CHARMM internal coordinates of N, CA and C (Angstrom, degrees):
IC EDIT
DIST 1 N 1 CA 1.4482
DIST 1 CA 1 C 1.5234
ANGL 1 N 1 CA 1 C 108.07
DIST 1 C 2 N 1.3052
ANGL 1 CA 1 C 2 N 114.78
DIHE 1 N 1 CA 1 C 2 N 139.35
DIST 2 N 2 CA 1.4594
ANGL 1 C 2 N 2 CA 121.31
DIHE 1 CA 1 C 2 N 2 CA 174.90
DIST 2 CA 2 C 1.5210
ANGL 2 N 2 CA 2 C 107.84
DIHE 1 C 2 N 2 CA 2 C -125.32
DIST 2 C 3 N 1.3112
ANGL 2 CA 2 C 3 N 116.62
DIHE 2 N 2 CA 2 C 3 N 145.32
DIST 3 N 3 CA 1.4541
ANGL 2 C 3 N 3 CA 122.40
DIHE 2 CA 2 C 3 N 3 CA 179.49
DIST 3 CA 3 C 1.5235
ANGL 3 N 3 CA 3 C 107.87
DIHE 2 C 3 N 3 CA 3 C -121.00
DIST 3 C 4 N 1.3279
ANGL 3 CA 3 C 4 N 115.91
DIHE 3 N 3 CA 3 C 4 N 130.91
DIST 4 N 4 CA 1.4603
ANGL 3 C 4 N 4 CA 121.88
DIHE 3 CA 3 C 4 N 4 CA 179.06
DIST 4 CA 4 C 1.5208
ANGL 4 N 4 CA 4 C 108.54
DIHE 3 C 4 N 4 CA 4 C -127.50
DIST 4 C 5 N 1.3210
ANGL 4 CA 4 C 5 N 115.84
DIHE 4 N 4 CA 4 C 5 N 158.23
DIST 5 N 5 CA 1.4491
ANGL 4 C 5 N 5 CA 118.81
DIHE 4 CA 4 C 5 N 5 CA 177.69
DIST 5 CA 5 C 1.5145
ANGL 5 N 5 CA 5 C 111.99
DIHE 4 C 5 N 5 CA 5 C -167.66
DIST 5 C 6 N 1.3213
ANGL 5 CA 5 C 6 N 114.19
DIHE 5 N 5 CA 5 C 6 N 173.70
DIST 6 N 6 CA 1.4616
ANGL 5 C 6 N 6 CA 123.54
DIHE 5 CA 5 C 6 N 6 CA 177.79
DIST 6 CA 6 C 1.5190
ANGL 6 N 6 CA 6 C 108.25
DIHE 5 C 6 N 6 CA 6 C -118.60
DIST 6 C 7 N 1.3167
ANGL 6 CA 6 C 7 N 116.38
DIHE 6 N 6 CA 6 C 7 N 137.74
DIST 7 N 7 CA 1.4611
ANGL 6 C 7 N 7 CA 119.38
DIHE 6 CA 6 C 7 N 7 CA 175.84
DIST 7 CA 7 C 1.5262
ANGL 7 N 7 CA 7 C 110.40
DIHE 6 C 7 N 7 CA 7 C -70.12
DIST 7 C 8 N 1.3390
ANGL 7 CA 7 C 8 N 116.02
DIHE 7 N 7 CA 7 C 8 N -38.78
DIST 8 N 8 CA 1.4600
ANGL 7 C 8 N 8 CA 121.96
DIHE 7 CA 7 C 8 N 8 CA 176.70
DIST 8 CA 8 C 1.5255
ANGL 8 N 8 CA 8 C 108.19
DIHE 7 C 8 N 8 CA 8 C -157.05
DIST 8 C 9 N 1.3191
ANGL 8 CA 8 C 9 N 116.97
DIHE 8 N 8 CA 8 C 9 N -178.37
DIST 9 N 9 CA 1.4655
ANGL 8 C 9 N 9 CA 121.15
DIHE 8 CA 8 C 9 N 9 CA -175.91
DIST 9 CA 9 C 1.5227
ANGL 9 N 9 CA 9 C 113.46
DIHE 8 C 9 N 9 CA 9 C -62.88
DIST 9 C 10 N 1.3363
ANGL 9 CA 9 C 10 N 117.73
DIHE 9 N 9 CA 9 C 10 N -25.10
DIST 10 N 10 CA 1.4629
ANGL 9 C 10 N 10 CA 121.75
DIHE 9 CA 9 C 10 N 10 CA -176.60
DIST 10 CA 10 C 1.5291
ANGL 10 N 10 CA 10 C 113.73
DIHE 9 C 10 N 10 CA 10 C -96.07
DIST 10 C 11 N 1.3125
ANGL 10 CA 10 C 11 N 117.86
DIHE 10 N 10 CA 10 C 11 N -2.93
DIST 11 N 11 CA 1.4626
ANGL 10 C 11 N 11 CA 119.96
DIHE 10 CA 10 C 11 N 11 CA -174.94
DIST 11 CA 11 C 1.5256
ANGL 11 N 11 CA 11 C 111.78
DIHE 10 C 11 N 11 CA 11 C -90.89
DIST 11 C 12 N 1.3178
ANGL 11 CA 11 C 12 N 115.45
DIHE 11 N 11 CA 11 C 12 N 166.71
DIST 12 N 12 CA 1.4549
ANGL 11 C 12 N 12 CA 122.41
DIHE 11 CA 11 C 12 N 12 CA 176.50
DIST 12 CA 12 C 1.5205
ANGL 12 N 12 CA 12 C 109.82
DIHE 11 C 12 N 12 CA 12 C -84.65
DIST 12 C 13 N 1.3191
ANGL 12 CA 12 C 13 N 115.55
DIHE 12 N 12 CA 12 C 13 N 156.16
DIST 13 N 13 CA 1.4553
ANGL 12 C 13 N 13 CA 121.80
DIHE 12 CA 12 C 13 N 13 CA 174.71
DIST 13 CA 13 C 1.5276
ANGL 13 N 13 CA 13 C 108.95
DIHE 12 C 13 N 13 CA 13 C -65.74
DIST 13 C 14 N 1.3354
ANGL 13 CA 13 C 14 N 116.72
DIHE 13 N 13 CA 13 C 14 N 130.96
DIST 14 N 14 CA 1.4673
ANGL 13 C 14 N 14 CA 120.97
DIHE 13 CA 13 C 14 N 14 CA -179.84
DIST 14 CA 14 C 1.5280
ANGL 14 N 14 CA 14 C 109.59
DIHE 13 C 14 N 14 CA 14 C -129.47
DIST 14 C 15 N 1.3093
ANGL 14 CA 14 C 15 N 115.52
DIHE 14 N 14 CA 14 C 15 N 152.32
DIST 15 N 15 CA 1.4516
ANGL 14 C 15 N 15 CA 122.30
DIHE 14 CA 14 C 15 N 15 CA 174.29
DIST 15 CA 15 C 1.5318
ANGL 15 N 15 CA 15 C 108.12
DIHE 14 C 15 N 15 CA 15 C -76.81
DIST 15 C 16 N 1.3133
ANGL 15 CA 15 C 16 N 116.92
DIHE 15 N 15 CA 15 C 16 N 134.40
DIST 16 N 16 CA 1.4615
ANGL 15 C 16 N 16 CA 121.85
DIHE 15 CA 15 C 16 N 16 CA -178.38
DIST 16 CA 16 C 1.5229
ANGL 16 N 16 CA 16 C 110.29
DIHE 15 C 16 N 16 CA 16 C -109.06
DIST 16 C 17 N 1.3113
ANGL 16 CA 16 C 17 N 116.12
DIHE 16 N 16 CA 16 C 17 N 140.65
DIST 17 N 17 CA 1.4612
ANGL 16 C 17 N 17 CA 122.02
DIHE 16 CA 16 C 17 N 17 CA 176.97
DIST 17 CA 17 C 1.5355
ANGL 17 N 17 CA 17 C 110.30
DIHE 16 C 17 N 17 CA 17 C -82.28
DIST 17 C 18 N 1.3244
ANGL 17 CA 17 C 18 N 115.68
DIHE 17 N 17 CA 17 C 18 N -29.48
DIST 18 N 18 CA 1.4626
ANGL 17 C 18 N 18 CA 120.92
DIHE 17 CA 17 C 18 N 18 CA -173.58
DIST 18 CA 18 C 1.5179
ANGL 18 N 18 CA 18 C 109.27
DIHE 17 C 18 N 18 CA 18 C -149.37
DIST 18 C 19 N 1.3368
ANGL 18 CA 18 C 19 N 115.64
DIHE 18 N 18 CA 18 C 19 N 151.91
DIST 19 N 19 CA 1.4580
ANGL 18 C 19 N 19 CA 121.16
DIHE 18 CA 18 C 19 N 19 CA 177.93
DIST 19 CA 19 C 1.5302
ANGL 19 N 19 CA 19 C 107.49
DIHE 18 C 19 N 19 CA 19 C -135.30
DIST 19 C 20 N 1.3171
ANGL 19 CA 19 C 20 N 116.71
DIHE 19 N 19 CA 19 C 20 N 134.83
DIST 20 N 20 CA 1.4649
ANGL 19 C 20 N 20 CA 121.43
DIHE 19 CA 19 C 20 N 20 CA 176.74
DIST 20 CA 20 C 1.5199
ANGL 20 N 20 CA 20 C 108.75
DIHE 19 C 20 N 20 CA 20 C -119.83
DIST 20 C 21 N 1.3196
ANGL 20 CA 20 C 21 N 116.23
DIHE 20 N 20 CA 20 C 21 N 138.63
DIST 21 N 21 CA 1.4646
ANGL 20 C 21 N 21 CA 121.48
DIHE 20 CA 20 C 21 N 21 CA 176.90
DIST 21 CA 21 C 1.5224
ANGL 21 N 21 CA 21 C 108.58
DIHE 20 C 21 N 21 CA 21 C -118.54
DIST 21 C 22 N 1.3180
ANGL 21 CA 21 C 22 N 116.33
DIHE 21 N 21 CA 21 C 22 N 125.80
DIST 22 N 22 CA 1.4583
ANGL 21 C 22 N 22 CA 120.89
DIHE 21 CA 21 C 22 N 22 CA 173.62
DIST 22 CA 22 C 1.5202
ANGL 22 N 22 CA 22 C 105.79
DIHE 21 C 22 N 22 CA 22 C -103.86
DIST 22 C 23 N 1.3326
ANGL 22 CA 22 C 23 N 116.51
DIHE 22 N 22 CA 22 C 23 N 106.68
DIST 23 N 23 CA 1.4588
ANGL 22 C 23 N 23 CA 121.51
DIHE 22 CA 22 C 23 N 23 CA -171.75
DIST 23 CA 23 C 1.5214
ANGL 23 N 23 CA 23 C 111.61
DIHE 22 C 23 N 23 CA 23 C -137.37
DIST 23 C 24 N 1.3258
ANGL 23 CA 23 C 24 N 114.53
DIHE 23 N 23 CA 23 C 24 N 157.28
DIST 24 N 24 CA 1.4626
ANGL 23 C 24 N 24 CA 120.42
DIHE 23 CA 23 C 24 N 24 CA 170.62
DIST 24 CA 24 C 1.5318
ANGL 24 N 24 CA 24 C 107.94
DIHE 23 C 24 N 24 CA 24 C -86.13
DIST 24 C 25 N 1.3077
ANGL 24 CA 24 C 25 N 116.46
DIHE 24 N 24 CA 24 C 25 N 169.56
DIST 25 N 25 CA 1.4646
ANGL 24 C 25 N 25 CA 121.28
DIHE 24 CA 24 C 25 N 25 CA 177.17
DIST 25 CA 25 C 1.5327
ANGL 25 N 25 CA 25 C 109.56
DIHE 24 C 25 N 25 CA 25 C -59.59
DIST 25 C 26 N 1.3365
ANGL 25 CA 25 C 26 N 117.46
DIHE 25 N 25 CA 25 C 26 N -43.76
DIST 26 N 26 CA 1.4668
ANGL 25 C 26 N 26 CA 120.60
DIHE 25 CA 25 C 26 N 26 CA -179.40
DIST 26 CA 26 C 1.5312
ANGL 26 N 26 CA 26 C 111.47
DIHE 25 C 26 N 26 CA 26 C -64.03
DIST 26 C 27 N 1.3315
ANGL 26 CA 26 C 27 N 116.68
DIHE 26 N 26 CA 26 C 27 N -40.61
DIST 27 N 27 CA 1.4697
ANGL 26 C 27 N 27 CA 119.46
DIHE 26 CA 26 C 27 N 27 CA 177.95
DIST 27 CA 27 C 1.5239
ANGL 27 N 27 CA 27 C 111.05
DIHE 26 C 27 N 27 CA 27 C -65.11
DIST 27 C 28 N 1.3234
ANGL 27 CA 27 C 28 N 116.60
DIHE 27 N 27 CA 27 C 28 N -39.17
DIST 28 N 28 CA 1.4518
ANGL 27 C 28 N 28 CA 120.30
DIHE 27 CA 27 C 28 N 28 CA 179.34
DIST 28 CA 28 C 1.5348
ANGL 28 N 28 CA 28 C 110.91
DIHE 27 C 28 N 28 CA 28 C -67.01
DIST 28 C 29 N 1.3121
ANGL 28 CA 28 C 29 N 117.56
DIHE 28 N 28 CA 28 C 29 N -36.80
DIST 29 N 29 CA 1.4708
ANGL 28 C 29 N 29 CA 121.01
DIHE 28 CA 28 C 29 N 29 CA 175.75
DIST 29 CA 29 C 1.5267
ANGL 29 N 29 CA 29 C 110.31
DIHE 28 C 29 N 29 CA 29 C -63.44
DIST 29 C 30 N 1.3316
ANGL 29 CA 29 C 30 N 117.03
DIHE 29 N 29 CA 29 C 30 N -42.14
DIST 30 N 30 CA 1.4631
ANGL 29 C 30 N 30 CA 121.23
DIHE 29 CA 29 C 30 N 30 CA 178.64
DIST 30 CA 30 C 1.5316
ANGL 30 N 30 CA 30 C 110.19
DIHE 29 C 30 N 30 CA 30 C -64.85
DIST 30 C 31 N 1.3201
ANGL 30 CA 30 C 31 N 116.87
DIHE 30 N 30 CA 30 C 31 N -40.91
DIST 31 N 31 CA 1.4587
ANGL 30 C 31 N 31 CA 121.06
DIHE 30 CA 30 C 31 N 31 CA 176.97
DIST 31 CA 31 C 1.5287
ANGL 31 N 31 CA 31 C 110.49
DIHE 30 C 31 N 31 CA 31 C -63.28
DIST 31 C 32 N 1.3112
ANGL 31 CA 31 C 32 N 117.33
DIHE 31 N 31 CA 31 C 32 N -39.48
DIST 32 N 32 CA 1.4576
ANGL 31 C 32 N 32 CA 121.85
DIHE 31 CA 31 C 32 N 32 CA 177.83
DIST 32 CA 32 C 1.5346
ANGL 32 N 32 CA 32 C 110.78
DIHE 31 C 32 N 32 CA 32 C -62.80
DIST 32 C 33 N 1.3293
ANGL 32 CA 32 C 33 N 116.73
DIHE 32 N 32 CA 32 C 33 N -41.56
DIST 33 N 33 CA 1.4744
ANGL 32 C 33 N 33 CA 120.36
DIHE 32 CA 32 C 33 N 33 CA 177.10
DIST 33 CA 33 C 1.5331
ANGL 33 N 33 CA 33 C 110.37
DIHE 32 C 33 N 33 CA 33 C -63.52
DIST 33 C 34 N 1.3373
ANGL 33 CA 33 C 34 N 116.56
DIHE 33 N 33 CA 33 C 34 N -39.64
DIST 34 N 34 CA 1.4584
ANGL 33 C 34 N 34 CA 121.29
DIHE 33 CA 33 C 34 N 34 CA 177.89
DIST 34 CA 34 C 1.5340
ANGL 34 N 34 CA 34 C 110.80
DIHE 33 C 34 N 34 CA 34 C -62.49
DIST 34 C 35 N 1.3094
ANGL 34 CA 34 C 35 N 116.88
DIHE 34 N 34 CA 34 C 35 N -44.46
DIST 35 N 35 CA 1.4593
ANGL 34 C 35 N 35 CA 120.20
DIHE 34 CA 34 C 35 N 35 CA 179.95
DIST 35 CA 35 C 1.5301
ANGL 35 N 35 CA 35 C 110.71
DIHE 34 C 35 N 35 CA 35 C -63.84
DIST 35 C 36 N 1.3158
ANGL 35 CA 35 C 36 N 117.38
DIHE 35 N 35 CA 35 C 36 N -43.76
DIST 36 N 36 CA 1.4652
ANGL 35 C 36 N 36 CA 121.03
DIHE 35 CA 35 C 36 N 36 CA 177.31
DIST 36 CA 36 C 1.5247
ANGL 36 N 36 CA 36 C 110.82
DIHE 35 C 36 N 36 CA 36 C -61.07
DIST 36 C 37 N 1.3246
ANGL 36 CA 36 C 37 N 116.93
DIHE 36 N 36 CA 36 C 37 N -43.86
DIST 37 N 37 CA 1.4685
ANGL 36 C 37 N 37 CA 122.62
DIHE 36 CA 36 C 37 N 37 CA 176.90
DIST 37 CA 37 C 1.5287
ANGL 37 N 37 CA 37 C 110.15
DIHE 36 C 37 N 37 CA 37 C -58.10
DIST 37 C 38 N 1.3182
ANGL 37 CA 37 C 38 N 116.73
DIHE 37 N 37 CA 37 C 38 N -44.91
DIST 38 N 38 CA 1.4605
ANGL 37 C 38 N 38 CA 121.47
DIHE 37 CA 37 C 38 N 38 CA -178.02
DIST 38 CA 38 C 1.5251
ANGL 38 N 38 CA 38 C 111.21
DIHE 37 C 38 N 38 CA 38 C -68.88
DIST 38 C 39 N 1.3110
ANGL 38 CA 38 C 39 N 117.94
DIHE 38 N 38 CA 38 C 39 N -37.93
DIST 39 N 39 CA 1.4735
ANGL 38 C 39 N 39 CA 121.20
DIHE 38 CA 38 C 39 N 39 CA 174.89
DIST 39 CA 39 C 1.5210
ANGL 39 N 39 CA 39 C 109.56
DIHE 38 C 39 N 39 CA 39 C -57.07
DIST 39 C 40 N 1.3232
ANGL 39 CA 39 C 40 N 116.50
DIHE 39 N 39 CA 39 C 40 N -46.59
DIST 40 N 40 CA 1.4652
ANGL 39 C 40 N 40 CA 120.58
DIHE 39 CA 39 C 40 N 40 CA 179.94
DIST 40 CA 40 C 1.5293
ANGL 40 N 40 CA 40 C 111.47
DIHE 39 C 40 N 40 CA 40 C -60.62
DIST 40 C 41 N 1.3329
ANGL 40 CA 40 C 41 N 116.97
DIHE 40 N 40 CA 40 C 41 N -42.25
DIST 41 N 41 CA 1.4660
ANGL 40 C 41 N 41 CA 120.27
DIHE 40 CA 40 C 41 N 41 CA 178.40
DIST 41 CA 41 C 1.5284
ANGL 41 N 41 CA 41 C 111.16
DIHE 40 C 41 N 41 CA 41 C -65.08
DIST 41 C 42 N 1.3199
ANGL 41 CA 41 C 42 N 117.23
DIHE 41 N 41 CA 41 C 42 N -41.47
DIST 42 N 42 CA 1.4673
ANGL 41 C 42 N 42 CA 121.02
DIHE 41 CA 41 C 42 N 42 CA 179.41
DIST 42 CA 42 C 1.5258
ANGL 42 N 42 CA 42 C 111.12
DIHE 41 C 42 N 42 CA 42 C -63.34
DIST 42 C 43 N 1.3212
ANGL 42 CA 42 C 43 N 116.50
DIHE 42 N 42 CA 42 C 43 N -41.65
DIST 43 N 43 CA 1.4667
ANGL 42 C 43 N 43 CA 120.29
DIHE 42 CA 42 C 43 N 43 CA 178.62
DIST 43 CA 43 C 1.5270
ANGL 43 N 43 CA 43 C 110.72
DIHE 42 C 43 N 43 CA 43 C -67.08
DIST 43 C 44 N 1.3234
ANGL 43 CA 43 C 44 N 116.38
DIHE 43 N 43 CA 43 C 44 N -39.49
DIST 44 N 44 CA 1.4664
ANGL 43 C 44 N 44 CA 121.09
DIHE 43 CA 43 C 44 N 44 CA -178.99
DIST 44 CA 44 C 1.5286
ANGL 44 N 44 CA 44 C 112.37
DIHE 43 C 44 N 44 CA 44 C -68.51
DIST 44 C 45 N 1.3328
ANGL 44 CA 44 C 45 N 117.43
DIHE 44 N 44 CA 44 C 45 N -41.73
DIST 45 N 45 CA 1.4697
ANGL 44 C 45 N 45 CA 121.55
DIHE 44 CA 44 C 45 N 45 CA -172.61
DIST 45 CA 45 C 1.5243
ANGL 45 N 45 CA 45 C 113.98
DIHE 44 C 45 N 45 CA 45 C -99.81
DIST 45 C 46 N 1.3145
ANGL 45 CA 45 C 46 N 118.15
DIHE 45 N 45 CA 45 C 46 N -11.11
DIST 46 N 46 CA 1.4608
ANGL 45 C 46 N 46 CA 121.36
DIHE 45 CA 45 C 46 N 46 CA 177.23
DIST 46 CA 46 C 1.5171
ANGL 46 N 46 CA 46 C 112.33
DIHE 45 C 46 N 46 CA 46 C 54.60
DIST 46 C 47 N 1.3249
ANGL 46 CA 46 C 47 N 116.26
DIHE 46 N 46 CA 46 C 47 N -132.06
DIST 47 N 47 CA 1.4617
ANGL 46 C 47 N 47 CA 121.86
DIHE 46 CA 46 C 47 N 47 CA -177.76
DIST 47 CA 47 C 1.5245
ANGL 47 N 47 CA 47 C 113.52
DIHE 46 C 47 N 47 CA 47 C -66.00
DIST 47 C 48 N 1.3238
ANGL 47 CA 47 C 48 N 117.42
DIHE 47 N 47 CA 47 C 48 N -13.80
DIST 48 N 48 CA 1.4684
ANGL 47 C 48 N 48 CA 120.77
DIHE 47 CA 47 C 48 N 48 CA 179.68
DIST 48 CA 48 C 1.5295
ANGL 48 N 48 CA 48 C 112.51
DIHE 47 C 48 N 48 CA 48 C -86.08
DIST 48 C 49 N 1.3400
ANGL 48 CA 48 C 49 N 116.43
DIHE 48 N 48 CA 48 C 49 N -3.85
DIST 49 N 49 CA 1.4668
ANGL 48 C 49 N 49 CA 119.94
DIHE 48 CA 48 C 49 N 49 CA 177.22
DIST 49 CA 49 C 1.5222
ANGL 49 N 49 CA 49 C 109.25
DIHE 48 C 49 N 49 CA 49 C -66.94
DIST 49 C 50 N 1.3246
ANGL 49 CA 49 C 50 N 116.14
DIHE 49 N 49 CA 49 C 50 N 132.17
DIST 50 N 50 CA 1.4621
ANGL 49 C 50 N 50 CA 120.66
DIHE 49 CA 49 C 50 N 50 CA 179.62
DIST 50 CA 50 C 1.5143
ANGL 50 N 50 CA 50 C 111.41
DIHE 49 C 50 N 50 CA 50 C -98.84
DIST 50 C 51 N 1.3261
ANGL 50 CA 50 C 51 N 116.69
DIHE 50 N 50 CA 50 C 51 N -81.45
DIST 51 N 51 CA 1.4569
ANGL 50 C 51 N 51 CA 121.07
DIHE 50 CA 50 C 51 N 51 CA 178.09
DIST 51 CA 51 C 1.5102
ANGL 51 N 51 CA 51 C 109.71
DIHE 50 C 51 N 51 CA 51 C -157.77
DIST 51 C 52 N 1.3082
ANGL 51 CA 51 C 52 N 114.72
DIHE 51 N 51 CA 51 C 52 N 164.26
DIST 52 N 52 CA 1.4656
ANGL 51 C 52 N 52 CA 121.73
DIHE 51 CA 51 C 52 N 52 CA 179.42
DIST 52 CA 52 C 1.5230
ANGL 52 N 52 CA 52 C 107.48
DIHE 51 C 52 N 52 CA 52 C -138.29
DIST 52 C 53 N 1.3389
ANGL 52 CA 52 C 53 N 115.51
DIHE 52 N 52 CA 52 C 53 N 135.47
DIST 53 N 53 CA 1.4639
ANGL 52 C 53 N 53 CA 122.02
DIHE 52 CA 52 C 53 N 53 CA -176.81
DIST 53 CA 53 C 1.5239
ANGL 53 N 53 CA 53 C 110.80
DIHE 52 C 53 N 53 CA 53 C -107.31
DIST 53 C 54 N 1.3165
ANGL 53 CA 53 C 54 N 115.67
DIHE 53 N 53 CA 53 C 54 N 130.54
DIST 54 N 54 CA 1.4642
ANGL 53 C 54 N 54 CA 121.09
DIHE 53 CA 53 C 54 N 54 CA 176.91
DIST 54 CA 54 C 1.5250
ANGL 54 N 54 CA 54 C 110.93
DIHE 53 C 54 N 54 CA 54 C -59.88
DIST 54 C 55 N 1.3348
ANGL 54 CA 54 C 55 N 117.26
DIHE 54 N 54 CA 54 C 55 N -39.68
DIST 55 N 55 CA 1.4725
ANGL 54 C 55 N 55 CA 120.74
DIHE 54 CA 54 C 55 N 55 CA -179.13
DIST 55 CA 55 C 1.5236
ANGL 55 N 55 CA 55 C 111.50
DIHE 54 C 55 N 55 CA 55 C -61.68
DIST 55 C 56 N 1.3296
ANGL 55 CA 55 C 56 N 117.38
DIHE 55 N 55 CA 55 C 56 N -35.20
DIST 56 N 56 CA 1.4681
ANGL 55 C 56 N 56 CA 120.50
DIHE 55 CA 55 C 56 N 56 CA 176.01
DIST 56 CA 56 C 1.5281
ANGL 56 N 56 CA 56 C 110.66
DIHE 55 C 56 N 56 CA 56 C -69.89
DIST 56 C 57 N 1.3228
ANGL 56 CA 56 C 57 N 116.02
DIHE 56 N 56 CA 56 C 57 N -39.35
DIST 57 N 57 CA 1.4635
ANGL 56 C 57 N 57 CA 121.94
DIHE 56 CA 56 C 57 N 57 CA -178.38
DIST 57 CA 57 C 1.5253
ANGL 57 N 57 CA 57 C 111.29
DIHE 56 C 57 N 57 CA 57 C -63.06
DIST 57 C 58 N 1.3323
ANGL 57 CA 57 C 58 N 116.58
DIHE 57 N 57 CA 57 C 58 N -43.29
DIST 58 N 58 CA 1.4718
ANGL 57 C 58 N 58 CA 119.82
DIHE 57 CA 57 C 58 N 58 CA -178.43
DIST 58 CA 58 C 1.5258
ANGL 58 N 58 CA 58 C 112.19
DIHE 57 C 58 N 58 CA 58 C -94.07
DIST 58 C 59 N 1.3414
ANGL 58 CA 58 C 59 N 115.69
DIHE 58 N 58 CA 58 C 59 N -2.63
DIST 59 N 59 CA 1.4754
ANGL 58 C 59 N 59 CA 121.99
DIHE 58 CA 58 C 59 N 59 CA 179.36
DIST 59 CA 59 C 1.5303
ANGL 59 N 59 CA 59 C 111.67
DIHE 58 C 59 N 59 CA 59 C 54.65
DIST 59 C 60 N 1.3411
ANGL 59 CA 59 C 60 N 114.36
DIHE 59 N 59 CA 59 C 60 N 49.96
DIST 60 N 60 CA 1.4613
ANGL 59 C 60 N 60 CA 120.47
DIHE 59 CA 59 C 60 N 60 CA -179.36
DIST 60 CA 60 C 1.5247
ANGL 60 N 60 CA 60 C 109.74
DIHE 59 C 60 N 60 CA 60 C -153.12
DIST 60 C 61 N 1.3100
ANGL 60 CA 60 C 61 N 115.30
DIHE 60 N 60 CA 60 C 61 N 146.22
DIST 61 N 61 CA 1.4648
ANGL 60 C 61 N 61 CA 120.19
DIHE 60 CA 60 C 61 N 61 CA 174.32
DIST 61 CA 61 C 1.5315
ANGL 61 N 61 CA 61 C 110.68
DIHE 60 C 61 N 61 CA 61 C -115.77
DIST 61 C 62 N 1.3378
ANGL 61 CA 61 C 62 N 116.65
DIHE 61 N 61 CA 61 C 62 N 18.92
DIST 62 N 62 CA 1.4622
ANGL 61 C 62 N 62 CA 121.48
DIHE 61 CA 61 C 62 N 62 CA -179.32
DIST 62 CA 62 C 1.5254
ANGL 62 N 62 CA 62 C 112.43
DIHE 61 C 62 N 62 CA 62 C -69.50
DIST 62 C 63 N 1.3195
ANGL 62 CA 62 C 63 N 117.57
DIHE 62 N 62 CA 62 C 63 N -26.10
DIST 63 N 63 CA 1.4563
ANGL 62 C 63 N 63 CA 122.40
DIHE 62 CA 62 C 63 N 63 CA -174.83
DIST 63 CA 63 C 1.5310
ANGL 63 N 63 CA 63 C 109.73
DIHE 62 C 63 N 63 CA 63 C -113.11
DIST 63 C 64 N 1.3264
ANGL 63 CA 63 C 64 N 117.46
DIHE 63 N 63 CA 63 C 64 N 160.01
DIST 64 N 64 CA 1.4736
ANGL 63 C 64 N 64 CA 118.79
DIHE 63 CA 63 C 64 N 64 CA 171.27
DIST 64 CA 64 C 1.5291
ANGL 64 N 64 CA 64 C 109.40
DIHE 63 C 64 N 64 CA 64 C -57.92
DIST 64 C 65 N 1.3096
ANGL 64 CA 64 C 65 N 116.37
DIHE 64 N 64 CA 64 C 65 N 144.04
DIST 65 N 65 CA 1.4595
ANGL 64 C 65 N 65 CA 120.31
DIHE 64 CA 64 C 65 N 65 CA -177.58
DIST 65 CA 65 C 1.5146
ANGL 65 N 65 CA 65 C 110.64
DIHE 64 C 65 N 65 CA 65 C -80.05
DIST 65 C 66 N 1.3154
ANGL 65 CA 65 C 66 N 116.58
DIHE 65 N 65 CA 65 C 66 N 146.77
DIST 66 N 66 CA 1.4507
ANGL 65 C 66 N 66 CA 123.61
DIHE 65 CA 65 C 66 N 66 CA 171.57
DIST 66 CA 66 C 1.5154
ANGL 66 N 66 CA 66 C 105.89
DIHE 65 C 66 N 66 CA 66 C -116.81
DIST 66 C 67 N 1.3138
ANGL 66 CA 66 C 67 N 117.19
DIHE 66 N 66 CA 66 C 67 N 125.46
DIST 67 N 67 CA 1.4543
ANGL 66 C 67 N 67 CA 121.84
DIHE 66 CA 66 C 67 N 67 CA -178.00
DIST 67 CA 67 C 1.5203
ANGL 67 N 67 CA 67 C 107.95
DIHE 66 C 67 N 67 CA 67 C -117.67
DIST 67 C 68 N 1.3248
ANGL 67 CA 67 C 68 N 115.92
DIHE 67 N 67 CA 67 C 68 N 127.78
DIST 68 N 68 CA 1.4697
ANGL 67 C 68 N 68 CA 120.90
DIHE 67 CA 67 C 68 N 68 CA 175.94
DIST 68 CA 68 C 1.5087
ANGL 68 N 68 CA 68 C 107.83
DIHE 67 C 68 N 68 CA 68 C -107.96
DIST 68 C 69 N 1.3283
ANGL 68 CA 68 C 69 N 115.30
DIHE 68 N 68 CA 68 C 69 N 127.11
DIST 69 N 69 CA 1.4526
ANGL 68 C 69 N 69 CA 121.64
DIHE 68 CA 68 C 69 N 69 CA 179.27
DIST 69 CA 69 C 1.5249
ANGL 69 N 69 CA 69 C 108.96
DIHE 68 C 69 N 69 CA 69 C -132.39
DIST 69 C 70 N 1.3063
ANGL 69 CA 69 C 70 N 115.83
DIHE 69 N 69 CA 69 C 70 N 161.27
DIST 70 N 70 CA 1.4603
ANGL 69 C 70 N 70 CA 120.56
DIHE 69 CA 69 C 70 N 70 CA -179.40
DIST 70 CA 70 C 1.4940
ANGL 70 N 70 CA 70 C 110.58
DIHE 69 C 70 N 70 CA 70 C -81.82
END
COOR INIT
IC SEED 1 N 1 CA 1 C
IC BUILD
């Protein structure tokens, strides 16, 4: 597993050693549903799976986006 991120909108993509999430129980449940959804898509599409965005899944841009890719 590799983790990447941006410090801000103007920064370059960097490899991260660690990631911390500050979430409520409800947000964590929604994230868990997103991960399960993405697992199903990855299993269904195999090597043709591209990526899945948390913001698309919850239909909101209020939070930083989480993108899962193969």
